[in-house]
C-alpha positions, 0 to 999 in steps of 0.5 A: 121420663126415666123416673115415671112409667105408666102401669100396663092395664093389660090391654094388648093394643096400643092407643093413638096419641090423644089430644093433650089435656091439662089435668083438672084437680081441686085446688089445695093450699100452696106449698110453704117455701120456708117450711120446704127449705127448713125441712130439706136442710134438716133432713140433709143434716140428719143423714150426716154424722160428725165424722163424715165431715171431719169432726170429732164427736166427744159427747157420748150422747147427742140429743139430735141425729146428724150434724148440729146447726152450729157444727154446720155453720162452723164448717160453712164459715157463717155464724150459728145465728145466721145459719139458724135464720137461713134454715128457718127461711128468715135470712134474706138475700143469702149470697150464692157463696153461702149457699154453695158453702152449705151445699158442700158441707152437706155433700149435696148432689147436683140436683139437691144443690140446684133445689137448695138454690131455688128454695133459698130464693124464697121467690114465687114464680106464679102469683097466688091463685094464678095457675101456670100457663097451659102446656102445649106440645108443638106439632113438630114434636108430635110428628117426631114421636110418630116418626120414632115408631118402633122406639117407645117415646113420650113427652112429659111435663110439669107435675109428671103429666104425660102430654103426648106419646107414640103407639110403641110407648102405649104398647109397652106402658099401657093404653094412656088414651083409655085413662082420664087426662088427670090420670095420665100422670106418673105419680098417680100411676105409680102410687095409686094404680096397683098394676104398677107394682107388677109392671115395675120390677124395681118399684121401690126405686122407681117410686123414690125417683118419682117423688124426688122429681116432684120435690124438684118441681115443688121447689120451682113452683111453690104456688102451683095449686094443681101440684099442691093438690096432687101432693095432697091427694097422694099423701091422703091415699098412699102411705108409701108416698107420705113416707117418701115425701117426708124424706125430702129427697130430690132426684133428677135422672136423665138416663139409666136402665129400667126393668119391667115385667110386661103382662104380654111379653114377660121380662124387659130390660130397657135403657132410657134417655131423657132430653129437655125439649127446646122451647119449653124447659119443663117438657122432656122427651123420654125414649127407651131401647133394648140392648141389640140382640137381646131377648128384650129387643126381640120382645120390644119388636113384637110389642111395636108390631102389635102397636102398628097392627092396632093402629092399622085396624083403627084406620078407616082404610085398614 
């Protein structure tokens, strides 16, 4: 995933892909979709000023930052009373036109707009107390990962769990097979593994992206007890996570550039692409490559060869 990367533990050898295992966590109270909707809209209002949306503020002092509810309602073409009910999660069957109008006033990104549409439904995807179905990586996808050796690639899914990977990805990001199944999770690695701050050159940006993706999943699956447990654990153990979670920002990044400070080869600049896998829209394939002819490409080739050597050493015929 573009927004999630495992911190390298210092192991010089890449590990074989391990059988997938659904992380086991203690249940946590369900996320409240009404509270999520209310806080999301409040934080989006707070980041705007009246002048941003063409309003003149004649008052010298404003009791609240950002847009007032009544100002937003006026611009969206609804009554202040209706918008207040909507923001509090008490307006049933809000039309798509109303949600779109609110999104335009708040200047939401495409990801934020999709998140608001999901929250506005206030529908639960899984019955209370029932876990989502176990995620399975198709054998053909695992074969694809092996065929892509030389290119770091992995499959990640719900809650930012890493489900499958190739040796080159392990050589770049660390020995995932050495981690407990529940710890093969980008959010845990980013916020709870101190090595991640050394690996990610732009750690602050990466952390923001990780939390933004979790926000999207929380909106899609408010009754996912394992997701709620993960969020609760990170909130208790990481002040950085608590601050970012409270901002209610959402992110969906599908491509970009990532900088690493690798413990064996030094600086790496990699370009990434993230693609949804057919058959399971909650699983994505992320791949990384370096600019042709660059020092990063040479370093990546070196890491790939080490990964291949480590695999050969583990082979009974090697």
